[in-house]
C-alpha positions as semicolon CSV with decimal commas, in nm:
position;residue;x (nm);y (nm);z (nm)
1;M;0,758;-1,181;0,693
2;S;0,985;-0,876;0,689
3;S;0,851;-0,765;0,349
4;F;0,497;-0,795;0,490
5;K;0,595;-0,568;0,781
6;I;0,744;-0,317;0,533
7;A;0,416;-0,319;0,337
8;I;0,221;-0,250;0,660
9;I;0,457;0,039;0,747
10;I;0,414;0,190;0,398
11;F;0,035;0,158;0,430
12;I;0,039;0,329;0,774
13;I;0,256;0,612;0,634
14;F;0,013;0,650;0,341
15;I;-0,288;0,672;0,576
16;G;-0,096;0,919;0,795
17;L;-0,019;1,137;0,492
18;L;-0,385;1,121;0,387
19;I;-0,499;1,236;0,734
20;F;-0,231;1,508;0,739
21;D;-0,345;1,629;0,396
22;M;-0,707;1,637;0,520
23;I;-0,607;1,849;0,823
24;K;-0,377;2,075;0,619
25;T;-0,631;2,157;0,349
26;G;-0,912;2,186;0,607
27;M;-1,141;1,964;0,403
28;K;-1,444;1,794;0,553
29;V;-1,371;1,430;0,634
30;T;-1,657;1,305;0,415
31;M;-1,523;1,497;0,112
32;A;-1,174;1,360;0,174
33;I;-1,311;1,004;0,197
34;I;-1,506;1,051;-0,129
35;E;-1,195;1,189;-0,299
36;F;-0,989;0,899;-0,161
37;I;-1,242;0,645;-0,296
38;M;-1,236;0,817;-0,638
39;L;-0,855;0,806;-0,643
40;L;-0,869;0,441;-0,536
41;L;-1,105;0,354;-0,823
42;E;-0,887;0,554;-1,063
43;G;-0,569;0,380;-0,951
44;I;-0,720;0,033;-0,896
45;W;-0,521;-0,118;-1,183
46;N;-0,201;0,034;-1,043
47;I;-0,286;-0,115;-0,702
48;I;-0,352;-0,457;-0,860
49;L;-0,018;-0,436;-1,045
50;I;0,166;-0,333;-0,726
51;V;0,004;-0,621;-0,533
52;L;0,094;-0,871;-0,806
53;C;0,453;-0,742;-0,826
54;S;0,499;-0,749;-0,447
55;A;0,348;-1,100;-0,431
56;L;0,588;-1,212;-0,703
57;M;0,885;-1,059;-0,519
58;I;0,777;-1,227;-0,193
59;L;0,754;-1,563;-0,375
60;V;1,101;-1,513;-0,525
61;I;1,249;-1,419;-0,184
62;A;1,078;-1,719;-0,020
63;F;1,213;-1,947;-0,294
64;I;1,568;-1,813;-0,247
65;V;1,544;-1,862;0,131
66;F;1,410;-2,215;0,074
67;L;1,704;-2,294;-0,158
68;M;1,953;-2,155;0,096
69;K;1,808;-2,361;0,383
70;S;1,795;-2,691;0,190
């Protein structure tokens, strides 16, 4: 559960940085959203890899906790 909370915090920080960047550069929100979608499509494989790796790490941690409890 703690790793899930960390992931949420990282996501919130990322969104915050995105909004800050939008304000800083003075871009229109629509343009920023389009750029964000383009970056998302560009980095979709990276995102999939990150999700798979984090899921694997969560499974390993859960397995270790399960072994410790039993």
